[in-house]
Each structure stands twice: as structure tokens, then as C-alpha cells.
C-alpha positions in Angstrom: 3.5 -5.5 26.3 0.5 -3.4 25.3 -2.6 -4.8 23.8 -1.8 -3.3 20.4 1.7 -4.8 20.5 0.2 -8.2 21.4 -2.2 -8.0 18.6 0.6 -7.0 16.2 2.8 -9.9 17.4 -0.1 -12.4 17.1 -0.9 -11.3 13.5 2.7 -11.7 12.4 3.6 -14.9 14.2 0.3 -16.8 14.3 -0.3 -19.5 16.9 0.5 -23.1 17.5 2.7 -23.4 14.5 0.5 -21.4 12.1 2.3 -18.3 10.7 1.3 -15.9 8.0 3.2 -14.6 5.1 2.8 -10.9 4.8 1.0 -9.2 1.9 1.5 -6.1 -0.2 -1.6 -3.9 0.3 -1.9 -1.3 -2.4 -4.0 1.9 -2.2 -4.2 3.9 -5.4 -6.3 6.9 -6.5 -6.2 10.1 -8.5 -4.5 12.9 -6.6 -6.9 14.3 -4.1 -9.2 11.3 -3.8 -7.9 10.3 -0.4 -5.4 7.5 -0.6 -2.7 9.2 1.4 -5.1 10.2 4.2 -6.4 6.6 4.3 -2.9 5.2 4.3 -1.9 7.2 7.3 -5.1 6.3 9.2 -4.5 2.6 8.4 -0.9 2.6 9.6 -1.9 4.4 12.8 -4.5 1.9 13.7 -2.8 -1.3 12.4 0.4 -2.0 14.4 1.5 -5.0 12.2 1.3 -2.8 9.0 4.3 -0.8 7.8 4.3 1.8 5.1 6.5 1.2 2.1 9.0 4.1 1.7 9.7 5.0 -1.9 12.8 6.5 -3.4 12.2 9.6 -5.5 14.0 12.2 -7.5 11.6 15.0 -6.6 12.6 17.8 -4.2 11.8 17.4 -0.5 8.6 19.3 0.6 8.4 21.2 3.8 7.9 18.9 6.8 9.1 15.7 4.9 11.7 13.6 6.6 14.4 11.5 4.8 13.7 7.8 5.3 10.2 8.3 6.7 8.4 10.0 3.8 10.8 9.2 1.0 14.4 8.3 0.2 15.4 11.4 -1.7 18.0 10.5 -4.4 19.4 12.2 -7.5 18.7 10.9 -11.0 22.0 9.1 -11.3 21.4 7.1 -8.1 17.8 6.3 -9.2 19.0 5.0 -12.6 21.6 2.8 -10.8 18.8 1.3 -8.6 16.8 0.5 -11.7 19.8 -1.1 -13.5 20.8 -3.2 -10.5 17.3 -4.6 -9.9 17.0 -2.8 -6.5 13.4 -1.6 -7.2 10.2 -3.7 -7.1 8.4 -1.1 -9.2 9.1 2.4 -10.6 7.5 5.1 -12.6 7.8 8.7 -13.8 5.0 11.0 -12.5 4.9 14.7 -13.4 8.6 14.6 -14.4 9.8 13.0 -11.2 10.9 9.3 -10.7 9.5 7.1 -7.9 10.3 3.6 -7.0 10.0 1.0 -4.2 13.2 -0.5 -2.8 13.1 -4.3 -3.0 15.0 -5.5 0.1 13.0 -4.0 3.0 9.7 -5.2 1.4 10.9 -8.8 0.9 12.2 -8.9 4.5 8.9 -7.7 5.9 6.8 -10.2 3.9 9.1 -13.1 5.0 8.6 -12.2 8.6 4.8 -12.1 8.4 4.4 -8.3 8.2 2.2 -6.5 5.8 3.5 -3.6 3.7 1.2 -0.7 2.6 1.8 0.9 -0.8 0.6 4.4 -1.9 1.3 4.0 -5.6 -0.3 4.5 -9.0 -1.7 1.8 -11.4 1.6 1.5 -13.2 3.4 0.5 -10.0 0.6 -1.8 -9.0 0.8 -3.7 -12.3 4.6 -4.1 -11.8 4.1 -5.4 -8.3 1.5 -7.9 -9.5 3.7 -9.1 -12.3 6.5 -9.9 -9.9 4.5 -11.2 -6.9 0.9 -12.0 -8.0 0.1 -14.0 -4.9 1.3 -11.3 -2.5 -0.6 -8.2 -3.9 -4.0 -7.0 -2.8 -5.1 -3.8 -4.6 -7.7 -1.2 -3.7 -8.6 1.8 -5.9 -10.1 4.9 -4.2 -12.6 6.9 -6.2 -13.9 10.4 -5.5 -17.6 10.9 -5.2 -17.6 13.5 -8.0 -15.2 15.5 -10.2 -16.2 18.7 -8.4 -15.2 17.1 -5.0 -11.9 16.0 -6.5 -11.0 19.5 -7.7 -12.1 21.1 -4.5 -9.8 18.8 -2.5 -6.9 19.6 -4.7 -7.4 23.3 -4.2 -7.9 22.8 -0.4 -4.5 21.1 0.0 -2.9 24.4 -1.2 0.3 22.4 -2.2 0.3 22.9 -5.9 -0.1 25.7 -8.4 -3.2 26.1 -10.6 -1.2 24.7 -13.5 -0.2 21.5 -11.6 -3.8 21.1 -10.4 -5.0 21.3 -14.0 -2.5 18.6 -14.9 -3.6 16.4 -12.0 -7.3 16.7 -13.1 -6.4 15.8 -16.6 -4.4 12.8 -15.4 -7.3 11.7 -13.1 -9.4 10.6 -16.0 -6.7 8.2 -17.3 -6.1 6.9 -13.8 -9.8 6.2 -13.1 -10.1 4.3 -16.4 -7.8 1.7 -14.9 -10.2 0.8 -12.1 -10.8 -2.6 -13.5 -7.2 -3.6 -12.8 -7.9 -3.5 -9.1 -9.3 -6.2 -6.7 -11.5 -3.7 -4.8 -13.1 -0.3 -5.3 -14.0 2.1 -2.5 -15.7 5.5 -3.2 -14.5 8.0 -0.7 -17.5 10.2 -0.1 -17.0 10.0 3.7 -13.5 9.4 5.0 -14.6 7.5 8.1 -16.8 5.1 6.1 -14.1 4.7 3.4 -11.5 3.9 6.1 -13.7 1.2 7.6 -14.1 -0.4 4.2 -10.4 -0.4 3.5 -9.7 -1.8 7.0 -12.2 -4.6 6.5 -10.6 -5.5 3.2 -7.1 -5.8 4.8 -8.4 -8.0 7.6 -10.2 -10.3 5.3 -7.2 -10.7 3.1 -5.0 -11.4 6.2 -7.3 -14.4 7.0 -7.2 -16.0 3.6 -6.4 -19.7 3.9 -3.5 -19.6 1.4 -1.6 -17.0 3.5 -1.6 -19.3 6.6 1.7 -21.1 6.7 1.5 -24.4 8.6 -2.3 -24.4 8.6 -2.5 -28.0 7.2 -0.4 -29.4 10.0 -2.3 -27.4 12.6 -5.6 -28.9 11.4 -4.0 -32.4 11.5 -2.9 -31.9 15.1 -6.5 -30.9 16.0 -7.9 -34.0 14.4 -5.3 -36.2 16.1 -6.4 -34.7 19.5 -10.0 -35.5 18.7 -9.2 -39.1 17.8 -7.5 -39.8 21.2 
């Protein structure tokens, strides 16, 4: 077993009867503010964290892989998932539907694993309404409007028309900042990453997430009384 694997196992299983229920860690931001980059960095450095994979009706982009980046479904199948209660949250963004399948997330939380969400404020509110004690939300802000626009153009993934639409939507998204637990300004990706990583670790250590902690403390006290 590698050191990283040992760390991941320890975080999920706890020790001496103390286990931890997983949490839903949400990163949101306007397009281009850095949430996707930060999400990938966090998953790469945190073995016990798994990325939530959304279902979507949009077309697959070059390099995307079914089941890794998204579950690509048609509108009929997506509507069925909504009707059957198979999604924890869902929304329509720029004409495409996105949603989080319920079963894999609930399985991960029960086994003590954390799940990372790269979703917007609408999805975050839906998650919180369903599982208020399991959600930790972070909103990523750009340092300026000029920096946000430059990042969107640098990605070279969207047309000028789509970029204008994303910039217009950014104002509405940023107005929802007060619905989040934490705010991080991404002026420097390395510093922003350290901030996000620190938030995750602190939330993992919260007392209420430690299952069996009361009995663990009782055992410690009994040992001291011998």
C-alpha cells in the first residue's frame, strides 16, 4: 500500500471505531473563474475524494470520455431520470440539461468518501435542500471582470457569441455569492488551491462528521480511570 492509499483509507475508515460520513464538497464559479481547474487539482491531490459525474444532454466535446467527464444522454432519458427521482439536482444551462445521479453519491457518502461537485448555484441550492448537513459550498470569484473575459477567450472553446452570453450570466451568478459557505478569489491558482484544500480538510475534521466519536472518547476516559 502506498502512502497516498494509506492516507485515503485512513480518512474514509477512521481509527479505533471512529469513522467519518462523507461530505458533498461544492465548487461553483462563473465560467472562466477557475472552478474546473481547481476541481481537477483537488482530485489529483486528494485520494479519498471522488468527482461527481453529471448526466448531460449536451454534445460530447473533443477529448471527453463517457462516464469519466459526463454521462451523455438524450433529452428523453434525462426527463425519465428527473421523473424517477434519479437525480440529486438538475438544471438547464445555455440550452443543455445537467444533473447529478443520486445512487453513486449516496453510496460514496455512506462509505466515508467525499464527493466533489462542479455545479452552479441552482444545483448547490438543490443539494442543500436535500442534504443540508452533508453539503459544504465554496464560490470562486475572479479578481476582475477583465481577467474573467481574458480567461474565456484563452480557453478557445466557445464562439464570441457564447462568451458574451457567459459574461452576461456571470453577473447573475456572482450575485449569489452569499448563498455559499466560503468565498475564494482566484487571483493566483496556487494560492486559491491551497485555500480550497484547507477548507476541505477543516470540514472533514468537524466533530459532527465523526461517527463513533462519543464512544471513542468514553473508551479513552475508561482507560485513564484504570
